[in-house]
C-alpha positions in Angstrom: 154.0 239.9 -138.1 157.5 241.5 -137.9 156.3 243.6 -134.9 157.9 246.7 -133.8 160.6 247.3 -136.3 163.3 248.6 -134.0 162.7 245.8 -131.5 162.4 243.2 -134.3 165.6 244.4 -135.8 167.4 244.0 -132.5 166.1 240.4 -132.2 167.3 239.6 -135.7 170.7 240.9 -135.0 171.0 239.0 -131.8 169.8 235.8 -133.5 172.3 236.2 -136.3 175.2 237.0 -133.9 174.3 234.0 -131.8 175.4 232.0 -134.9 178.6 233.8 -135.7 180.3 237.2 -135.7 179.2 239.4 -138.6 179.7 242.9 -140.0 176.8 245.2 -140.7 176.6 244.2 -144.4 176.6 240.5 -143.6 173.9 241.1 -141.0 171.7 242.7 -143.7 172.5 239.9 -146.1 171.6 237.3 -143.5 168.3 239.0 -142.7 167.4 239.2 -146.4 168.3 235.5 -146.8 166.4 234.4 -143.7 163.3 236.2 -144.8 163.5 234.8 -148.3 164.0 238.3 -149.7 161.0 239.7 -147.8 163.0 242.1 -145.7 166.3 243.8 -146.1 166.9 246.5 -143.5 168.6 249.6 -144.6 172.1 250.6 -143.4 170.3 253.6 -141.8 168.5 251.2 -139.5 171.2 248.6 -138.9 174.3 250.7 -138.2 172.6 253.0 -135.6 171.3 249.9 -133.9 174.7 248.3 -133.8 176.1 251.6 -132.3 173.4 251.5 -129.7 174.1 247.8 -128.9 177.8 248.7 -128.6 177.0 251.4 -126.1 174.7 249.3 -124.0 177.2 246.5 -123.9 175.2 243.9 -125.8 177.9 243.5 -128.5 181.5 244.3 -129.1 183.4 245.0 -132.3 186.3 242.7 -133.1 189.5 243.7 -134.8 188.2 242.3 -138.1 185.3 244.8 -137.9 182.8 242.0 -137.2 180.4 242.3 -134.2 179.9 239.6 -131.7 177.7 239.2 -128.7 179.1 239.6 -125.3 178.7 236.4 -123.3 175.8 237.7 -121.2 173.9 238.8 -124.3 174.3 235.4 -126.0 171.7 234.1 -123.5 169.6 237.2 -123.5 165.9 236.4 -123.0 164.1 237.8 -126.1 160.7 236.7 -124.7 160.3 239.9 -122.7 160.9 242.2 -125.6 157.9 241.9 -127.9 158.5 239.5 -130.9 159.1 235.9 -130.0 162.2 234.1 -131.2 163.1 231.5 -128.6 161.7 229.1 -126.1 160.0 230.4 -123.0 156.7 230.9 -121.3 153.9 232.5 -123.3 150.7 233.8 -121.9 147.3 233.2 -123.5 147.2 236.9 -124.4 150.5 236.4 -126.3 149.0 233.5 -128.2 145.8 235.3 -129.1 147.7 238.4 -130.3 149.8 236.1 -132.5 146.7 234.4 -133.8 145.2 237.7 -134.6 148.2 238.8 -136.6 148.3 235.5 -138.5 144.6 235.8 -139.2 145.1 239.3 -140.6 147.8 238.0 -142.8 145.5 235.3 -144.2 142.7 237.8 -144.7 145.1 240.1 -146.7 146.3 237.1 -148.7 142.8 236.1 -149.5 142.0 239.7 -150.6 145.1 240.0 -152.9 145.1 236.3 -154.1 141.6 235.1 -153.7 142.4 231.4 -154.2 145.7 231.2 -152.3 144.1 229.7 -149.2 141.9 227.2 -151.1 144.4 224.3 -150.6 144.3 224.8 -146.9 140.6 225.6 -146.5 139.9 222.3 -144.7 142.7 223.0 -142.2 141.4 226.5 -141.6 137.9 225.2 -141.0 139.3 222.6 -138.5 141.3 225.2 -136.6 138.2 227.5 -136.5 136.1 224.7 -135.2 138.6 223.9 -132.5 138.8 227.5 -131.4 134.9 227.6 -131.3 134.9 224.6 -129.0 137.1 226.4 -126.5 134.3 228.8 -125.7 132.4 226.1 -123.8 
């Protein structure tokens, strides 16, 4: 689901910096918090990306050592870069790819926790039936 790590990481950084300036450690803390502990990128991933973003002009470093987005990057369209994070047009192929990833997640969940999807089985059946009807 998290897509291509480097691109995904860039998107998280942009999302976080849209809210407020942060230093690298705060960015890592925010990512861990936002993913409920599921993902905490390493300093070896975050700081080289921040350096790259400084070089390409996406962010700047303030006197207090926090990074902030440059005005043009604050409105950067993340839709054209892989993982979706904002509003914008989506193609049917994008939707099917996302559905495929979500389905793989549910399959894995079912394998590792056989009864985890039991409470939503009726909803899954309903969605499956709606998708089948689209074939006609």
